[in-house]
Steps between C-alpha positions, in 0.01 A plus 500: 500500500285751311736489203473121492116521498524740208716253312246225564219726376702584189555130435128427526416781263764370259333159498163659430641691205671204334196369305453841339871510421481157339231625261717802419798272438294299254408815309861619493618157381244512221635841404843347445681578825732243661295282737768499770535876489122541513483278807770710669315822419183345632658402831668837548186693409294297746765564767494873419122513537520305826762740638285800411193346664697400808653847531161664466350262757788564741451874463130469580579270793757746639250785477234302684752389763614859557145615568446210739827561685439876525166434669660246735760759600233710671480230767870533579681753716736642235252551214723712276797265529275202429351664193844608381625142517189381317565761235861384459384141457244621245761695300733198494219265393380739229854546374541123470156468336580772247838345429338166419223660295752710304720196438192322364424792269860515382499126431175532307642784291813295430298197386281715276809667354658160426182370343470809281866474400455133410190581297685776314797272435275227362319754284831621356618142448173408330495813281665335192252213506205737539637716215534190279146393587372847416684500167361154423146613580544814291636295208205259527263798505668649193472167318134468594429853380690441176310176438171674575591787264600253226174313552304824470688595183434154357128527577488850347683380186275194474191718537631741235575208263153357548348844441705534179388154388140594569538826306659311208209251496252789509672674207511172305131440564415853390709452184318172421163667556596790276620256230176303518300822485702618201442169316130521580482857378680402176259212437204726563643763268566240229143370525359850484717575193379184326142590584541850350654355185212258465250779543684713250509216248132426556412867440666503167 
C-alpha cells in the first residue's frame, strides 16, 4: 500500500516537472538534437527527478513514523519487542526509499551521459562544416584586408603623385619668375648702358 502511494506521488511530481522539460526539449531541438530523442530524455529525466523526490520523501516519512511508533510502544507491555518491530519496518522502508532514490539518480546520470554523447557526436559530425565556415570567414577577412591595403597604397600613391605635380608647378613658377626677372634686369642694364653712352657722347 505504501509503495503504491509512493508511485502515485512520483507520478504527480512527474506531471509537475513536464512543463520545465518541454522548455528544455525546445532548447535541445534548437541546438540540433532529434526531437523524438529529446522528448524521451525529457520524460526519463522528469521520472528520475520524481523518483529521487519520492525516495527522499519516503525516507523522511519513515523516520517520522519510527519516532511516532517508538513513543507508542511505551504504552504497550513488551516495549522492546514493539520498538524492535518498528525499527525493522523503518529499515525496510528506508531501504526501499534509498533504492528508489538511487535508481532515480542512476537514471538521471544515464540521461545526462546520453545527452552529452549526442552533443559530442553532433559536434564531431558538424566539424567539417564549421571548419569550412571558418576557412570562408578567414578568406573573406584576408580579402578585406588585401583590399584595404591596396586602397591605402592607392591613396598613398595618389597623394605622392599630387605632391610631385605640386612641386613641378612650383618649380615651373619659380623658373618663370626667374626668367621674367632676368629679362627685366637685362632691359634695365640696356637702358643704363644707353644712358651712359649718351652722357659720354654729350661730354665730348
